[in-house]
N, C-alpha and C positions, 0 to 999 in steps of 0.2 A: 973659308966658306963665306957667301955673299952675305951682306948685311941685307936684314930683314927691309921688304920694300913699305915706307911709308907711303900712307894716301893721305893725298892735302886733308884738312880738317872740313868737314860742313859748314859752313859760312849762313846764320841765319840772323833774323832779328824779331825778337820776341816782345810779348806785351805784358805785364802788369796792370791787371786792371780789376779795379775793387768795387766791389759794392758798399750800400748805405752801414753795412753791419762790421767793415774794414776784411771782407772775405774776397779770396781771389779766384778770379774765374782760372778754371781748368780745363783744358779738352784734351780729349783721346780720341787717336786717328784709328780709322777703320782698320782690322786685324791686325791690332795693336794690343797691349796690356795697362800701357803706362799714360800717366795722365801729365800733361807739361803745359807750361803757357800756349798761348796761343801765338800764332806769329809763320814763321818760315822763310825759306831762300828770296834772295836777291835776285830779281832780272837784272841784265846788264846794264840798263837805264836806268835803274832806281835808287834812288837814295833811300836811309832807313825809312823816314815819317811815309812814303809813297810805298815803300814794303808793307809795312803794318798798316796800311789804308788797305790797300789790295787786299792782306791777308784775312783782315778781321772782316771786309765785306764779303768776302768768298768764303770763310769758313761758318762765319755767326751772324752774317746779316746785319751788319751794325755798319756804323759810321764812325771813325776814331775823330774826335775834336781835335785839330793840328795844335790848337793853341793850349792842348794839355801835357805835350807828349814831353816827355823830362828824362835825360838819359840816366840811367842808375850806374851803367858798369857792363865792363867788357867781362865776361866769365867764358870757361871752357870745360868742359866733362865727357867722358864715355858718352857717344851716342846711343839713346834710348833702342831705336830698333834697325843699328845698322852695326851689326857685330865685327870691334874692331876698328870700329869709326870715332874720330872727335868730333865733337860738335862745338863750334864758337859761336857766342850767342852776344849781340850787343842787346843789351837789356833797357827796355825804356817802360814808365810809369805812362799809362793813359786814359784817358776817360773817352766813354764810347755815348753815342745816341744810337738809341732804339734797343729794344728788348731783345737779346741775344738768343738765338736758336740754331741747332746743329743743321751743318750742310755741307755741300762738296764732301772732302774725304774725312769730315770728322762725324766720329761713331757718338759719343758720350759727351755731354758737360757738366760741370758741379761747380757748386762757388765752395773755397775752404776755407776755413778758419787756419791761417799759417803760424798759430801760437799754438794749434791742438796737435797731437799727436795722429801723424796720417793713419788712417783707416783704409785706402785704397793705394794701388802700385803707381808710385812717382819715379817720372824721368831721374836719372843720377844728376840733370842739370839743376831739376826742380828741388830734387831731396837735398843735394850739396851744395849746391852753391845758393840758387834763388832764394829759398825760404831761411839759409841762415844771414842771409843778407838784410832780408826783411825783417827779420828775429834783431838785428843790430841796432 
């Protein structure tokens, strides 16, 4: 019997963006249920900082302050919106300029207290990897 085909992981760059109360910004894409960190897939010519700058501008209409980018960890988990896929994320902490507002493929955003029990559906990466990292 042949071995099951393994798909390459979805590689993304994601941001932990906090407000003045320590809450983190989470977004939900159109047609999905799970909230996750803003971010997305790299274009071939981009580094992590360029990817985050582009994705945050497209999704939230804000500017990432490059001097605030701080690498946190490389994390992996089952993808929230692609069954049978894994996602690998380079996670950064970042500060933004401007008031975030949903645009592009984002349907909803919320400020979430990472120390509270979740009262909304969270992506596996956020629920199982990002929140425990932030709580540690």
